[in-house]
N, C-alpha and C positions, 0 to 999 in steps of 0.2 A: 503495499499499500503505500502512497507518495505519504511524503512527510508534509503536511498541513500547513505547519507553521511556517514554512520557507516559501511559501507563494505568497506571491503579493495580495494585498486586501483590494477591495474593488475601491475604485478611487474617491467616489462619491462619499464612502465610510471616512475617509481620512481628509475630505477638504468641505464637506458639508456645512462646518462650521462657518466658514465664510458668507455663508446664505445670510447668516443674522448679523451680521458686522453691522453697526451704524456708520460705517464709512461708507456705506453702499449707498447710502442718502446724502452724502457730499461729494463734492470735488474731488476729483482724483489728484487733480494737481496739487491740493493742499498736503497731501501725506508725502510728498517728492519734491525736493527744491529742483528749479529751473537751474541750468547751468551758469556758474558763475555767483549766484544769490548768495549775500556775506553780511556778515552782522546784524543788525537789528532787524531787516528785513527776514532774515533768514529765522532769527528767534521768534518773531512774530508769527510767521507762519506754521513753524514748530509748535508753537505753544498752543496755536488754536487747533492743530490737529491732535494733539495731547488731548485737547478739553473734548474732542469728540470722543475720542478713546475712553476717557475718564467714564463715560455713562454706557459703554457697549458689552453686550450680555457676554460675548466673547472674546473679552478683552486678553484672559488668561490664555487661551488656547493660540492667539493670534501671538502672545508674548512668547510663550513656548515655540511657535513655528520660527519666528525670526531670531531668535537665539540658538535655535538647534541647527538650521539651515545656514545661519550667518549671513542674513540679509544685509548686503553692502549700503541698500538706500533706503531711503523713507523712515517714516513713522511706522513702527508695527508695537503693536498692545502696548500705547503709550510711551514706546522707548524710541527715543529719538538715534539717529545713527551716532551720536557722540555717548549719549547713554549705554548703547549696547557694546560700544568700542570700549568704554570703562568697565563696562561688568567682565569682556575677555582679558582685559589687563589684571584686575584683580584676580580672576579664576587663575592664568598664566603665574601670578607672585604667589598664589595658594600651592599651587603645584609645586613650584621651585623651593618653596620654605619648607615641604611636606618631603620634597626627595631630600635635601640637605639635611633635615631631621631624621629620616631615615638611614642615610648616608654615617652620619656621627654615630648613630644608635649600633650601627653594624662595625665601625671603626673601634670601639669600645670595649 
């Protein structure tokens, strides 16, 4: 018999949460910066996108998606590109410190 756990799941099962996103009613350009956008304009647009996310019923699923696939652009689950990068940096630092601690224990 085939090993069913290795088969892909139906796509609708994985992505169906997106149909419930508050962002579906908003302008998609709100969530992705135009090329060259910087400073106050970018912060204002990001804040507006994050505000849409704040009341979203699927914010957690969206956030998990953005982090797990390392979405490089846009606001996902209330996290901006900079927010996600800060999380990745913190995770790398945590892993480095854990490796160091393990190496020190093994050396003792």
